[in-house]
C-alpha positions as CSV (number, residue, x, y, z in Angstrom):
1,M,0.0,0.0,0.0
2,N,1.3,3.5,-0.9
3,Q,-0.2,5.3,2.1
4,R,0.9,4.4,5.6
5,L,-1.8,2.7,7.6
6,N,-2.5,4.5,10.9
7,F,-3.4,3.0,14.3
8,L,-4.5,3.9,17.8
9,D,-2.9,2.0,20.7
10,L,-5.1,1.4,23.8
11,F,-3.7,0.4,27.1
12,A,-0.4,1.0,25.4
13,G,2.1,0.4,28.3
14,A,5.6,1.2,27.4
15,G,4.9,0.6,23.7
16,G,6.2,-2.9,22.8
17,L,3.2,-3.6,20.6
18,S,3.2,-0.1,19.1
19,E,7.0,-0.3,18.3
20,G,6.5,-3.5,16.4
21,F,3.7,-1.9,14.2
22,I,5.8,1.3,13.7
23,Q,8.8,-0.9,12.5
24,A,6.4,-2.6,10.1
25,G,5.6,0.8,8.6
26,Y,2.3,1.8,10.4
27,E,1.8,5.4,11.6
28,P,0.7,6.0,15.2
29,V,-2.1,8.5,15.7
30,A,-2.3,8.2,19.5
31,H,-1.5,6.1,22.5
32,V,-3.7,5.9,25.6
33,E,-2.1,4.7,28.8
34,S,-2.9,5.2,32.5
35,D,0.7,4.8,33.9
36,R,2.5,8.1,34.1
37,A,6.0,6.7,33.8
38,A,5.0,4.6,30.8
39,C,3.5,7.7,29.2
40,F,6.9,9.5,29.4
41,T,8.5,6.4,27.9
42,L,6.0,6.6,25.0
43,R,6.6,10.4,24.6
44,T,10.3,9.9,24.4
45,R,9.9,7.1,21.8
46,M,7.5,9.1,19.7
47,S,9.9,12.0,19.9
48,Y,12.7,9.7,18.6
49,H,10.6,8.6,15.7
50,W,9.6,12.1,14.7
51,L,13.2,13.3,15.0
52,K,14.3,10.3,12.8
53,S,11.8,11.4,10.2
54,Q,13.3,14.9,10.2
55,A,17.0,13.6,10.2
56,Q,17.5,15.3,13.6
57,T,18.5,12.2,15.7
58,K,21.5,13.9,17.1
59,L,19.1,15.5,19.6
60,Y,18.1,12.1,20.7
61,A,21.7,11.0,21.2
62,D,22.3,14.2,23.2
63,Y,19.4,13.4,25.4
64,L,20.6,9.8,26.0
65,N,24.1,11.1,26.8
66,G,22.7,13.5,29.4
67,R,23.4,16.7,27.5
68,L,19.7,17.7,27.5
69,S,17.1,17.4,30.2
70,R,13.8,15.7,29.3
71,T,12.0,19.1,29.3
72,E,14.7,20.6,27.0
73,F,14.5,17.5,24.7
74,Y,10.7,17.6,24.4
75,G,11.1,21.3,23.6
76,Y,12.5,20.4,20.2
77,V,9.5,18.2,19.3
78,P,6.1,19.5,18.1
79,E,3.4,19.6,20.8
80,R,1.1,17.3,18.7
81,I,3.7,14.5,19.0
82,I,4.1,14.9,22.8
83,G,0.3,15.3,23.0
84,S,-0.4,12.2,21.1
85,V,0.3,10.2,24.2
86,I,-2.8,10.5,26.4
87,N,-2.2,9.8,30.0
88,A,-5.7,8.6,31.1
89,E,-7.4,5.6,32.7
90,I,-10.0,4.4,30.2
91,G,-13.4,4.4,31.8
92,A,-16.9,5.9,31.7
93,D,-15.8,9.3,33.1
94,S,-12.8,9.7,30.7
95,L,-14.2,8.4,27.4
96,K,-15.5,11.7,26.0
97,G,-12.3,13.6,26.8
98,I,-10.1,10.8,25.2
99,F,-12.4,10.8,22.1
100,R,-11.9,14.6,21.8
101,K,-8.2,14.3,21.9
102,I,-8.1,11.5,19.4
103,D,-10.5,13.3,17.0
104,D,-8.2,16.3,17.1
105,L,-5.2,14.2,16.3
106,L,-6.9,12.4,13.4
107,E,-7.7,15.7,11.7
108,N,-10.7,14.2,9.9
109,R,-8.7,11.2,8.7
110,K,-10.1,7.7,8.9
111,L,-8.6,5.4,11.6
112,D,-7.4,2.2,10.0
113,L,-6.5,0.1,13.0
114,I,-6.9,-0.2,16.8
115,I,-4.3,-2.3,18.7
116,G,-3.8,-3.1,22.4
117,G,-5.2,-5.1,25.2
118,P,-6.4,-4.4,28.8
119,P,-4.2,-5.1,31.8
120,C,-3.7,-8.9,32.1
121,Q,-3.9,-9.3,35.9
122,A,-7.6,-9.9,35.8
123,Y,-7.3,-12.8,33.4
124,S,-4.0,-14.4,34.2
125,L,-3.8,-17.6,36.1
126,A,-1.2,-16.2,38.5
127,G,-3.3,-13.1,39.1
128,R,-6.4,-15.2,39.9
129,S,-4.5,-17.5,42.2
130,R,-3.0,-14.5,44.1
131,D,-6.2,-12.6,44.6
132,Q,-8.5,-13.8,47.5
133,N,-11.6,-13.3,45.3
134,R,-9.9,-14.8,42.2
135,M,-10.4,-11.4,40.5
136,V,-14.2,-11.9,40.4
137,G,-15.8,-8.4,40.3
138,D,-12.5,-6.7,39.5
139,K,-13.2,-3.8,37.1
140,R,-10.3,-4.8,34.9
141,N,-12.4,-7.8,33.8
142,Y,-14.7,-5.5,32.0
143,L,-12.3,-3.1,30.3
144,Y,-13.0,-4.8,27.0
145,K,-16.4,-3.1,27.0
146,Y,-14.7,0.2,26.7
147,Y,-12.5,-1.2,23.9
148,A,-15.8,-1.8,22.1
149,E,-16.7,1.8,22.5
150,F,-13.6,2.8,20.5
151,L,-14.6,0.3,17.8
152,K,-18.1,1.7,17.5
153,R,-16.8,5.3,17.3
154,Y,-13.9,4.9,14.9
155,R,-15.0,1.8,12.9
156,P,-11.4,0.8,11.9
157,A,-11.0,-2.0,9.3
158,Y,-9.2,-4.2,11.8
159,F,-8.3,-4.4,15.4
160,V,-5.6,-6.5,17.2
161,F,-6.4,-7.4,20.8
162,E,-3.7,-9.2,22.9
163,N,-3.8,-10.7,26.3
164,V,-2.5,-13.6,28.4
165,T,-3.6,-17.2,27.6
166,G,-5.5,-17.2,31.0
167,L,-8.1,-15.1,29.2
168,L,-9.4,-18.3,27.5
169,S,-10.4,-19.8,30.8
170,A,-11.3,-16.8,33.0
171,R,-15.0,-16.6,34.1
172,D,-17.3,-14.2,35.9
173,E,-19.4,-14.7,39.0
174,A,-22.0,-16.7,37.1
175,G,-19.5,-18.9,35.4
176,A,-19.6,-17.3,32.0
177,G,-16.4,-16.9,30.1
178,Y,-15.1,-13.4,29.5
179,F,-13.5,-14.4,26.2
180,E,-16.8,-15.6,24.8
181,A,-18.5,-12.5,26.0
182,M,-16.1,-10.1,24.5
183,R,-16.1,-11.9,21.1
184,Y,-19.9,-11.7,21.1
185,L,-19.7,-7.9,21.9
186,F,-17.2,-7.3,19.2
187,L,-19.6,-9.2,16.8
188,E,-22.4,-6.8,17.8
189,C,-20.0,-4.0,16.9
190,G,-19.7,-5.4,13.4
191,Y,-16.5,-7.4,13.7
192,K,-15.8,-11.0,12.9
193,T,-13.0,-12.2,15.2
194,E,-10.4,-15.0,14.9
195,F,-7.7,-15.8,17.4
196,M,-4.6,-18.0,18.1
197,P,-2.4,-18.4,21.2
198,L,1.1,-17.5,19.9
199,S,4.4,-18.3,21.5
200,A,7.0,-15.6,21.1
201,N,9.8,-18.1,20.7
202,D,8.3,-19.4,17.5
203,Y,8.9,-16.0,15.9
204,G,12.5,-15.1,16.7
205,V,12.1,-14.0,20.3
206,L,14.5,-15.9,22.6
207,Q,11.8,-16.1,25.3
208,S,9.0,-18.5,26.2
209,R,6.1,-16.0,26.3
210,K,2.6,-17.0,25.2
211,R,-0.1,-14.5,24.3
212,V,-3.6,-14.8,22.9
213,I,-3.8,-12.6,19.8
214,L,-7.4,-11.9,18.8
215,V,-7.9,-10.1,15.4
216,G,-11.1,-8.5,14.4
217,R,-12.1,-7.5,10.9
218,R,-15.1,-5.3,10.1
219,G,-17.7,-7.1,8.0
220,K,-18.6,-10.7,7.4
221,V,-15.4,-12.1,5.8
222,T,-13.7,-15.0,7.6
223,G,-10.3,-16.6,7.1
224,F,-8.3,-13.4,7.6
225,Y,-6.1,-14.3,10.6
226,P,-2.6,-12.9,10.0
227,K,-0.6,-15.8,11.3
228,P,3.1,-14.8,11.3
229,D,5.7,-16.8,9.6
230,K,7.7,-18.8,12.1
231,W,11.4,-18.1,12.7
232,R,13.5,-20.2,15.1
233,P,17.1,-18.9,14.7
234,E,19.9,-21.3,15.6
235,V,21.2,-19.3,18.5
236,T,21.0,-19.6,22.3
237,V,20.0,-17.1,25.0
238,Q,23.7,-16.1,25.3
239,E,23.2,-14.2,22.0
240,I,21.0,-11.7,23.8
241,F,23.7,-10.5,26.1
242,R,26.6,-10.4,23.7
243,G,28.3,-7.0,23.6
244,L,27.1,-5.8,26.9
245,P,29.9,-5.2,29.5
246,A,30.3,-7.6,32.4
247,I,29.1,-6.0,35.7
248,H,28.5,-7.2,39.2
249,A,25.6,-6.7,41.6
250,G,24.9,-2.9,42.0
251,G,27.2,-2.1,39.1
252,G,26.4,-0.3,35.9
253,N,24.2,2.8,35.5
254,P,21.1,4.1,33.7
255,G,23.2,6.2,31.4
256,P,25.3,5.0,28.4
257,C,27.5,2.0,28.6
258,N,30.4,0.8,26.4
259,V,29.1,-1.9,24.1
260,S,31.6,-4.1,22.3
261,T,31.6,-5.0,18.6
262,Y,29.0,-7.6,17.5
263,D,29.7,-10.1,14.7
264,G,26.5,-12.2,15.0
265,F,23.2,-12.0,13.1
266,W,20.3,-12.4,15.6
267,Q,20.6,-8.9,17.2
268,I,20.6,-7.4,13.8
269,D,17.8,-9.4,12.3
270,A,15.7,-9.0,15.5
271,G,16.1,-5.2,15.3
272,I,17.8,-4.9,18.6
273,R,21.3,-3.7,17.7
274,T,21.5,0.0,17.0
275,D,25.1,1.2,17.0
276,D,24.1,4.8,16.2
277,F,22.9,5.6,19.8
278,P,24.1,5.0,23.3
279,V,22.9,1.9,25.1
280,T,21.3,2.6,28.4
281,W,19.9,0.9,31.5
282,H,22.6,-1.7,31.9
283,Q,22.4,-1.4,35.6
284,A,22.2,-4.3,38.1
285,R,20.3,-3.9,41.3
286,P,22.2,-4.4,44.5
287,N,21.9,-7.9,46.0
288,N,22.1,-8.5,49.7
289,E,23.5,-11.7,51.2
290,Q,20.1,-13.3,51.4
291,D,19.5,-12.7,47.7
292,L,22.9,-14.1,46.8
293,E,22.3,-17.3,48.9
294,I,19.0,-17.8,47.2
295,Y,20.7,-17.3,43.8
296,R,23.4,-19.9,44.7
297,I,20.7,-22.4,45.6
298,A,18.8,-21.7,42.3
299,V,21.9,-21.9,40.2
300,E,23.1,-25.1,41.8
301,L,19.6,-26.7,41.3
302,W,19.7,-25.7,37.7
303,N,23.2,-26.8,37.0
304,N,22.7,-30.2,38.7
305,K,19.1,-31.0,37.8
306,K,18.0,-28.5,35.2
307,A,15.2,-27.7,37.6
308,R,13.7,-24.3,38.6
309,L,13.6,-23.3,42.3
310,D,10.3,-23.6,44.1
311,Y,10.2,-20.8,46.7
312,N,8.7,-23.0,49.3
313,S,11.6,-25.4,49.2
314,L,13.9,-22.7,50.5
315,P,15.1,-22.8,54.2
316,E,12.6,-20.9,56.4
317,R,15.2,-18.3,57.2
318,L,15.4,-17.3,53.6
319,K,11.6,-16.9,53.1
320,T,10.6,-13.3,53.5
321,H,7.6,-13.0,51.0
322,R,4.2,-13.2,52.6
323,N,2.8,-14.7,49.4
324,Q,3.8,-18.4,49.5
325,H,0.9,-19.7,47.3
326,S,1.7,-18.2,43.9
327,F,4.7,-16.9,42.0
328,L,6.6,-19.8,43.6
329,D,9.2,-19.6,40.7
330,R,9.9,-15.9,41.4
331,F,13.6,-16.6,41.5
332,K,14.6,-17.9,38.1
333,V,17.8,-18.7,36.3
334,V,18.4,-17.3,32.8
335,A,20.5,-20.0,31.3
336,S,22.7,-18.8,28.5
337,D,22.9,-22.2,26.7
338,L,19.2,-22.7,26.0
339,P,17.4,-21.7,22.8
340,Y,15.0,-19.4,24.8
341,S,14.5,-18.2,28.4
342,H,11.5,-18.3,30.6
343,T,9.0,-15.5,30.6
344,V,10.2,-12.1,31.7
345,V,7.8,-10.8,34.3
346,A,7.1,-7.3,35.7
347,H,8.0,-8.0,39.3
348,I,11.7,-9.0,38.8
349,A,12.8,-5.6,40.2
350,K,12.1,-7.0,43.7
351,D,12.6,-10.7,43.1
352,G,15.2,-11.6,40.4
353,H,16.3,-13.5,37.4
354,Y,19.8,-14.7,37.8
355,Y,21.9,-14.8,34.6
356,I,24.4,-17.6,34.1
357,H,27.2,-16.1,32.0
358,P,29.3,-18.8,30.2
359,D,32.6,-17.0,30.6
360,V,32.3,-14.4,33.4
361,K,30.9,-15.1,36.9
362,Q,28.3,-12.4,37.4
363,N,26.6,-13.1,40.7
364,R,23.6,-10.7,40.1
365,S,20.1,-10.2,38.7
366,I,19.7,-9.3,35.1
367,T,19.6,-5.6,34.2
368,P,16.8,-3.7,32.6
369,R,18.7,-3.6,29.3
370,E,19.1,-7.4,29.4
371,A,15.4,-7.8,30.1
372,A,14.6,-5.3,27.3
373,R,16.7,-7.4,24.9
374,L,14.8,-10.5,26.0
375,Q,11.7,-8.6,25.0
376,T,13.4,-7.5,21.7
377,F,13.2,-3.8,22.4
378,P,15.9,-2.0,20.4
379,D,19.0,-0.9,22.3
380,D,18.1,2.8,21.7
381,Y,14.7,2.4,23.5
382,Y,14.8,4.5,26.7
383,F,12.5,3.7,29.6
384,E,11.5,6.8,31.6
385,S,10.3,7.6,35.1
386,S,7.5,9.9,36.2
387,S,10.1,12.4,37.3
388,E,13.1,13.9,35.5
389,V,15.5,12.2,37.8
390,K,17.2,9.4,35.9
391,G,17.8,6.2,37.8
392,R,14.4,6.3,39.5
393,T,12.3,4.4,37.0
394,P,9.9,1.4,37.1
395,A,11.8,0.1,34.0
396,F,11.4,-3.6,34.9
397,R,7.6,-3.2,35.3
398,Q,7.3,-1.5,31.9
399,I,9.5,-4.1,30.2
400,G,7.9,-7.1,31.8
401,N,4.4,-6.1,31.0
402,A,5.2,-5.4,27.3
403,V,4.5,-7.4,24.2
404,P,7.8,-8.5,22.6
405,V,8.5,-6.0,19.8
406,L,9.6,-8.6,17.3
407,L,6.4,-10.6,17.8
408,A,4.3,-7.5,17.3
409,K,6.3,-6.6,14.1
410,K,5.7,-10.0,12.6
411,I,2.0,-9.8,13.3
412,A,1.9,-6.3,11.8
413,E,3.7,-7.4,8.6
414,K,1.4,-10.3,8.1
415,L,-1.7,-8.2,8.7
416,K,-0.6,-5.9,5.9
417,D,-0.7,-8.9,3.5
418,T,-4.3,-9.6,4.4
419,W,-5.5,-5.9,4.3
420,A,-8.5,-5.4,2.0
């Protein structure tokens, strides 16, 4: 298609899904997200893309290198780009205001596509097991109804709705399935829907991460599902970390780090390696003696039996978490010699994934940059905080909650092929 297809991203998070669609050639109209820090991350990324289109990326490099404050950096970018990120919780009280902002940004253009999915906690098996009411009655169960309001207002040709696989079995107080209810609602809005559970490691992402990808098409046509072409590169998890400097617990910093030359192919083909800009957020959180003892146990168990640590199997003196019924695998080993890692989760900032380096003993948790590479975010992607003070950011939460960029890109590319 000659004209770029445009899209609206709902419940956008830090922009993993959006970044994949942008890389595939789509144009973002707006992002709607309730988390303030994630909105700054999105604004910074949208600023980068605009500056790239204007051949002014030196300003972005200056920002990453600390030569510009965030306020100064945003001052070089048009207000419509900064304003395209709408910091709002989607609900009955906010809909009209969000619609007004999106209408202004569209400037009488037609919206081609809506992407995004509501927060996954209400549908995830882990979220239900952790909540005493099993998430019954949680308002997040019903956010899909507001998603339908956007479909009715903008009538895009397609929408792409993503969520955890637990959505397929989640049920309300009466025992009715949420997934069936939302598909029926989308049908009432004029959309046929088709879905598949997709595993990210089938599409070049070196991570075991499963998501339900539901695609809706306006009209009565069926057989339109944009199933991505599989790609399982012959590399191991070690490939993710190549080029990043070795650091120890508490080492590194949120600013630029020295990345060594890369002679492989996966980082290039996955869209991660970007040598034109500084690589940030290679900073390991400090580990106390208790952490390190738990890591030693976890690593020994993995090395000897290739088994994950069950939190409840730890000695009582090492158990400090109140929750001993779910997230029992909260301390995980990222083994470098496997074709893919376990799922990166949002709570690793306070628990931890220990990385086994094949050559250098690094007795520490993985860094935000390593987690970002596991999620196939480009190395030039900067994760912001809600303040201007660098180093105080919920980067792990933003990264862990994201859709892998490469998976999103492959879905976006295949969707273009089926576009009517």
